[in-house]
C-alpha atoms as one frame of an Amber mdcrd trajectory, in Angstrom:
protein
   0.269  -1.227   7.284  -1.856   1.186   5.295  -4.026  -0.046   2.439  -3.783
   2.208  -0.590  -6.558   4.573  -1.364  -7.916   6.195  -4.635 -10.324   8.879
  -5.507 -12.860   7.422  -7.903 -14.565  10.856  -8.213 -14.029  14.312  -6.422
 -14.715  13.700  -2.702 -15.198   9.861  -3.221 -12.312   7.935  -1.849 -12.104
   4.156  -1.588  -9.494   1.565  -0.596  -7.903  -0.055  -3.624  -8.715  -3.503
  -2.130 -12.433  -4.202  -2.037 -13.994  -7.141  -0.270 -16.336  -8.909  -2.804
 -19.745 -10.351  -1.920 -20.417 -12.831  -4.629 -19.082 -15.656  -2.491 -21.761
 -14.893   0.039 -24.529 -15.570  -2.350 -24.774 -19.357  -2.393 -23.220 -21.878
  -4.761 -19.796 -21.000  -3.205 -19.816 -22.955  -0.019 -21.263 -22.256   3.257
 -21.382 -18.802   4.961 -20.948 -18.631   8.782 -23.628 -16.025   9.550 -22.804
 -16.143  13.310 -19.247 -14.717  12.669 -19.915 -12.792   9.435 -20.076  -9.365
  11.101 -16.921  -9.883  13.031 -15.228 -10.826   9.778 -16.510  -7.699   8.024
 -15.303  -5.658  10.955 -11.759  -7.202  10.771 -11.536  -6.193   7.117 -12.804
  -2.669   7.992 -10.321  -2.145  10.871  -7.528  -3.234   8.376  -8.474  -0.251
   6.122 -10.313  -2.331   3.681 -13.327  -0.174   3.869 -15.084  -0.780   0.633
 -17.584  -3.655  -0.003 -18.961  -4.952  -3.251 -22.351  -6.644  -3.562 -25.325
  -6.787  -6.070 -29.010  -6.885  -6.077 -28.785 -10.426  -7.705 -26.305 -11.819
  -5.039 -28.953 -13.581  -2.979 -28.796 -12.232   0.509 -25.663 -10.190   0.223
 -27.261  -6.841   0.405 -29.236  -7.907   3.539 -26.018  -9.188   5.059 -24.150
  -5.994   4.362 -27.159  -3.944   5.776 -26.898  -5.947   9.007 -23.183  -5.200
   9.115 -23.772  -1.479   8.726 -25.780  -1.565  11.887 -23.197  -3.593  13.564
 -20.419  -1.260  12.569 -22.367   1.757  13.830 -22.828  -0.055  17.233 -19.181
  -1.181  17.362 -17.296   1.791  16.052 -19.707   4.706  16.140 -21.994   6.158
  13.495 -19.061   8.160  11.988 -17.530   4.863  10.844 -20.387   4.536   8.376
 -18.917   7.547   6.501 -15.658   5.547   5.977 -17.472   2.474   4.747 -18.296
   2.481   1.086 -20.849  -0.014  -0.184 -20.995  -0.726  -4.037 -23.997  -2.606
  -5.304 -25.275  -3.285  -8.787 -28.416  -2.735 -10.808 -28.995  -5.844 -12.995
 -32.333  -5.826 -14.487 -33.489  -9.318 -15.431 -33.029 -10.455 -19.032 -36.793
 -10.938 -19.432 -37.500  -7.472 -18.213 -35.237  -5.624 -20.599 -37.785  -5.072
 -23.507 -40.264  -3.391 -21.199 -38.052  -1.810 -18.466 -39.553   1.314 -17.265
 -38.447   4.164 -14.927 -40.689   2.718 -12.256 -39.065  -0.731 -12.665 -35.623
   0.987 -12.125 -36.700   2.833  -9.154 -38.312  -0.144  -7.590 -35.124  -2.170
  -7.788 -33.049   0.764  -6.427 -35.472   1.309  -3.601 -35.249  -2.317  -2.664
 -31.453  -2.119  -2.544 -31.627   1.013  -0.322 -34.040  -0.832   2.047 -31.830
  -4.006   2.190 -28.634  -1.971   2.773 -30.333   0.597   5.177 -28.992   3.449
   3.125 -30.836   6.541   2.233 -28.518   7.094  -0.597 -26.460   4.298  -2.363
 -22.846   5.103  -2.525 -22.139   3.527  -5.945 -24.560   1.613  -8.329 -22.854
  -0.403 -11.034 -25.271  -1.019 -13.981 -25.281  -4.142 -16.091 -27.317  -4.860
 -19.200 -27.585  -8.494 -20.353 -28.348  -8.054 -24.102 -27.057  -5.314 -26.442
 -29.798  -6.392 -28.919 -32.217  -4.832 -26.504 -31.524  -1.182 -27.387 -32.731
   0.747 -24.281 -29.658   0.590 -21.977 -28.851   4.267 -22.461 -32.511   4.999
 -21.497 -32.074   2.881 -18.336 -28.816   4.703 -17.508 -30.615   8.058 -17.773
 -33.251   6.702 -15.354 -30.453   6.034 -12.849 -29.216   9.533 -13.386 -32.709
  10.935 -12.512 -32.567   8.871  -9.297 -29.101  10.239  -8.565 -30.474  13.790
  -9.039 -33.362  12.776  -6.627 -30.763  11.950  -4.014 -31.129   8.113  -4.020
 -27.758   7.377  -5.710 -24.327   9.150  -5.112 -22.422   7.727  -8.041 -23.293
   5.714 -11.133 -21.000   3.160 -12.538 -21.103   0.150 -14.959 -20.087  -3.461
 -15.051 -19.193  -5.539 -18.106 -19.803  -3.066 -20.855 -17.548  -2.808 -23.725
 -15.495   0.169 -24.916 -18.171   1.288 -27.333 -20.823   1.472 -24.671 -18.582
   3.269 -22.142 -18.037   5.854 -24.842 -21.733   6.121 -25.769 -22.752   6.691
 -22.091 -20.261   9.533 -21.816 -21.511  10.984 -25.215 -25.090  10.762 -23.668
 -23.984  12.973 -20.726 -23.790  10.213 -18.336 -20.027   9.096 -17.951 -19.658
   6.299 -15.638 -17.708   6.808 -12.506 -16.184   3.356 -12.679 -16.489   0.307
 -14.760 -16.263  -3.231 -13.181 -14.549  -5.691 -15.396 -12.931  -9.143 -15.277
  -9.138  -8.600 -15.292  -6.366 -11.057 -14.453  -3.217 -12.669 -15.620  -5.491
 -15.152 -17.432  -7.913 -12.522 -18.863  -6.425  -9.322 -20.236  -9.204  -8.154
 -22.498  -9.504  -4.719 -20.733  -5.795  -3.847 -21.550  -5.183  -1.494 -24.319
  -8.069   0.183 -26.213 -10.679  -0.482 -23.439  -8.512   1.191 -20.842  -7.833
   4.125 -23.105 -11.627   4.665 -23.696 -12.423   4.375 -20.024  -9.594   6.865
 -19.206 -10.976   9.432 -21.672 -14.216   9.714 -19.552 -12.305   9.501 -16.278
 -13.691   6.138 -15.684 -11.659   3.914 -13.317 -11.466   0.151 -13.627 -12.615
  -1.943 -10.712 -11.460  -5.452 -11.384 -12.965  -8.741 -10.436 -11.575 -12.207
 -11.141  -8.052 -11.120 -10.328  -7.519 -14.466  -8.684  -9.669 -16.376 -11.044
 -11.912 -17.671  -8.477  -9.026 -18.934  -6.397  -7.274 -20.783  -9.242  -4.395
 -18.179  -9.026  -3.138 -19.549  -5.783  -0.612 -22.054  -4.511  -3.460 -24.519
  -3.788  -3.562 -25.456  -7.487   0.185 -25.569  -8.172   1.231 -29.075  -9.379
  -2.491 -30.371  -9.111  -4.210 -32.525 -11.650  -6.917 -30.746 -13.721 -10.162
 -30.756 -11.666 -12.444 -29.668 -14.557 -14.868 -32.634 -14.381 -15.363 -32.393
 -10.547 -16.001 -28.797  -9.940 -19.233 -27.616  -8.079 -18.285 -24.139  -6.889
 -19.668 -21.533  -9.351 -16.599 -19.430  -9.364 -14.235 -22.350 -10.197 -16.619
 -23.517 -12.915 -16.513 -20.005 -14.443 -12.734 -19.545 -14.233 -11.869 -23.082
 -15.343 -13.423 -22.125 -18.751 -11.064 -19.021 -18.786  -8.112 -21.478 -18.301
  -9.234 -23.339 -21.364  -9.065 -20.016 -23.313  -5.360 -19.699 -22.129  -4.228
 -22.952 -23.724  -5.304 -25.340 -21.066  -4.086 -26.736 -17.752  -0.423 -27.211
 -18.697  -0.025 -23.578 -19.781  -1.683 -22.527 -16.536   0.823 -24.584 -14.447
   3.669 -22.816 -16.175   2.283 -19.522 -15.161   1.711 -20.700 -11.541   5.312
 -22.066 -11.350   6.739 -18.451 -12.163   4.268 -16.886  -9.796   5.403 -19.177
  -7.053   9.091 -18.337  -7.541   8.189 -14.624  -7.275   5.977 -15.166  -4.218
   8.684 -17.136  -2.400  11.173 -14.346  -3.095   8.911 -11.781  -1.607   7.702
 -14.230   1.116   4.075 -13.568   0.188   1.266 -15.905  -0.949   1.196 -16.730
  -4.707  -2.361 -14.998  -4.817  -0.795 -11.721  -3.733   1.476 -11.674  -6.812
  -1.431 -12.239  -9.052  -3.655  -9.563  -7.502  -0.773  -7.038  -7.284  -0.089
  -7.490 -10.958  -3.667  -6.341 -11.722  -3.351  -3.461  -9.364  -0.138  -2.397
 -11.392  -1.973  -2.160 -14.698  -2.821   1.210 -16.337  -6.259   2.543 -15.394
  -6.879   0.130 -12.565  -8.404   1.874  -9.611  -9.132  -1.143  -7.422  -9.275
  -4.876  -7.293 -12.153  -7.019  -5.746 -11.044  -9.904  -3.620 -13.727 -12.400
  -2.737 -13.897 -13.591   0.803 -16.433 -15.619   2.710 -14.759 -15.110   5.965
 -11.915 -13.346   7.831  -9.533 -16.201   7.313  -8.668 -14.522   4.039  -7.541
 -11.291   5.510  -3.941 -11.861   6.042  -3.453 -12.971   2.372  -5.395 -10.035
   1.243  -3.245  -7.569   3.307  -0.192  -9.130   1.613  -1.444  -7.654  -1.723
  -1.179  -4.204  -0.129   2.254  -4.638   1.191   3.792  -6.276  -1.933   5.585
  -4.245  -4.708   6.686  -6.089  -7.728   9.967  -5.118  -9.361  10.602  -4.635
 -13.132  12.231  -7.961 -13.177   9.209  -9.579 -11.619   6.994  -8.123 -14.227
   9.301  -9.264 -17.047   9.421 -12.755 -15.610   5.595 -12.809 -15.701   5.326
 -11.355 -19.104   7.423 -14.227 -20.372   4.848 -16.877 -19.435   1.634 -14.931
 -19.845  -0.962 -17.191 -21.941  -2.909 -15.632 -24.772  -6.174 -15.688 -22.798
  -9.580 -14.896 -24.130  -9.702 -12.542 -27.059 -12.330  -9.831 -28.243 -14.351
  -7.317 -26.346 -14.651  -7.209 -22.550 -17.380  -9.705 -21.503 -17.793 -10.659
 -25.239 -17.519 -14.498 -24.639 -19.867 -14.221 -21.746 -22.635 -12.399 -23.740
 -23.096 -15.371 -26.036 -25.787 -17.042 -24.214 -25.486 -20.249 -26.344 -21.712
 -20.508 -25.782 -19.803 -22.303 -23.023 -19.363 -19.089 -21.020 -22.797 -17.698
 -21.380 -24.624 -21.052 -20.597 -23.512 -20.960 -16.956 -24.971 -17.651 -16.242
 -28.231 -17.082 -14.334 -30.151 -14.323 -16.001 -33.322 -13.643 -14.139 -32.420
 -13.325 -10.433 -33.895 -10.010  -9.723 -37.525 -10.850  -9.254 -38.823  -9.451
  -5.883
């Protein structure tokens, strides 16, 4: 079976399924380091040849750097050309008022060292606070490092439509924009997607499985809200509240389960395939701590939803969060913002 591919930019092709790295960063359960490289290799051999990580995902860049060395030994140096590693540039909230070009370069150089890469494939830029006005300046610093050969492609994460348009107007259009997009959170649909398309910026979507909530594991289960410790589940349980609560969520799961059984695939594959089918979506990130998730991930690649499937899903879609992409999360005093960690990039 072949995993679909897409050209994010001329000459830059990635698999439309990307293995995510947030689950490797702690607060998501134990990571089996002794089998991690074999798990990465299993995904790579299955044509899932793109990895997502971040400078603030503790230990993730180093783990992927170690895998790059393992891959070269196991499959030859040419395999490194097929592997695409997407990281992030997330300057600390406390650093934003004084962020300098030297600060930007130091963070990028540290990612290069951790990953063992002379030139980073794609750097996704995040800015915590729009009230700090220098995000375009920071993006232009990244562009200078791109011109110096340290970065191949510059992307963004969690910016709203106005900022995506502003970056393009400043002469630094984003190659892609990473946003939360799922059956439960459809804020990127419509105007945001149109703005991204105007600058040829593809959507790379995280949260397609809502941290694992969009799976058969939760069908018919009681609301676990008070007992959650996993960071992903805590985050996405708040999104379920924005969708009308646990009962509305269960109604959606029931329809997804019927469709999944019809196609003989996991429920999670239906949820992720729905996101891949949306306009403007280039790829979907699937979080995985180990290779045990590979078969379910490949089911996404094989699945094709019918028009009737989409109609059935549309009939039970909850309203979901409203407003700008990442708008709720930017309110640091609100429920969604209070669970964030804002200063993780200190050396």
